[in-house]
N, C-alpha and C positions, 0 to 999 in steps of 0.2 A: 696931922696927919696922922690916923687908926696905927697901935702896933700892926695891928694886920694887913692891913696896905702897906706899910714902911715890908713889912717881911715878905709880901706880895712882888717888890721892889728889888727887893734882894735875891730872888728867888731865877727872877730872870737877865737879874745882870749874871748870878752863875752863871743861866742857861748860853745868856750870851758868849758870854769869857769859854764855858766849854766846850759849849759844837763852834767856833770860831765863826760866833754868826756876824754881818754887824747891825742888821734890826732885827727887832723881834718886839709884833705889838698882839695885845690879848684886849677883849672888851665884855663886861661883867657885869651882872645889873650895875647898867648907867656908872664903871667908870669904863675908863680908857686909860690905855698904864701903855707905852712906847719906850724900848731901849733902846737906844746907836747909840754906834761906838764911831770912829770914823775906823781906815784902816792908818797903819802908822805909814807915813812916806818912807818907799826905800832910801834910803840913803848909806852911800858907798861909805868904809871909813870911817866911821863918827860913831860913835851910840845913839840913839832914837831914844824917847819916854813910849809910855804909852801909850796907848791913844786914852782921849777923853768918852767915857762913858755916859751920854746923857739919859738920864729920865722924865719923859713928862703924864704927867699925869692931868689927866681931863673930867671928870664930874661933871652931875646937873647941878651945883653947887656954883654960885654967882663972879667966886671971887677966886675960885681957882686958879692958882697959876699952877708953871710949870716947876719942874724942882727935876733941874741936875746935881749930882746929887756929888760927882767928885768939882763943878763947877764952885758950888756955894759953901765948900770946904764940911758938908756933912761927913761925908764919910771919907775917913782916910784909905786908899789901899794900900798896900803892903806886894811888892812882887815879885817875883824871879826878879835872882840878877845876870843867871845863866841855866844854860838846860842841867839837867838831873834831876833828882829823886827822891823823890818830899821828902819827910818822916818829920812827924810830930812828935817823939820823946830822943830823947838820947843814946837811947838801948832797945829793943824788943821786950824785955819784960818791965820799961822804970812809965813812969807815968808820961801825959803832955809836956811840952811847957806848957799850955794854957789850952784850958776851955772859954768855946763862947759863952760867954758873960762876963768871963774873968775882965780881971783891971789889969794894965798893966804899963809902964814906966818907960822913958825914950831910951832904949839903951838893951834892956831884957830882950832876951834868946827867944822866937816866939818858935823855933822849927828849926831844919838842916834842911837844906840842899848838898846832896852827898854827886859831884862830880870828875869823873877820873880818879874815885878813890880815896875823894883832898874830900871832908864832910865841913861844907860851906853854913856857919850860923850868921840867921838871920836876925838882924833886931828890930823893933819894932821901931817909927820912924817919925813917934810922938803919948802923947801920956796918952790913955785914951784907957775903952772896954771894945771888947771882944766881940765883934757882933756880929760875923760867920766867917766860918772855917770854912774854904770854898775848893779844899783838893782834900783827899781819902789820903795816909798813909801807908808809901808803899808806895807813893803812884810817879811818875814821868809827870815832869812839869818842862813848861818852855818859857826859853826866856820872856818876861814883860808878864806871863800870867801872873793875873789877882790867887794872891797865896790867901787873907786874910782881909776885911774892915772896919776900921778901926775908928771908929763916936771917938769923935776927938773931946763932941763937946757934954756927952758922958760921967765927966770929970769928977 
């Protein structure tokens, strides 16, 4: 898969999550990309996991296989554990904790989500490279919303 194809898939995943869609399909130059996520099950009194996002790529190449971003472990999604306001840096005049392309270590602080005046540091769950920052600073975020994509293979 080329870098351009990967960037297009990441953009579609971002749109899917940003607009809370369950499926999005694009066809361009003989290549069809479909991004789909299953809605989260409604469970009372328990924490539900983020629904899996799958990506299927169909090309005119005879051996093209569907790519499922999360199922195959290619990208690790860092999600918001709470509803709050997303901040990329510790203060308005400070540099962001991480930028796209940065390599991170497990436990490294990636951002802050503020909820009810409490600053909650969100840490990397794995070593890897930040491939996508999916949220703008000072933007409200929802529980389970994907904030970053980390490529653990890039280490």
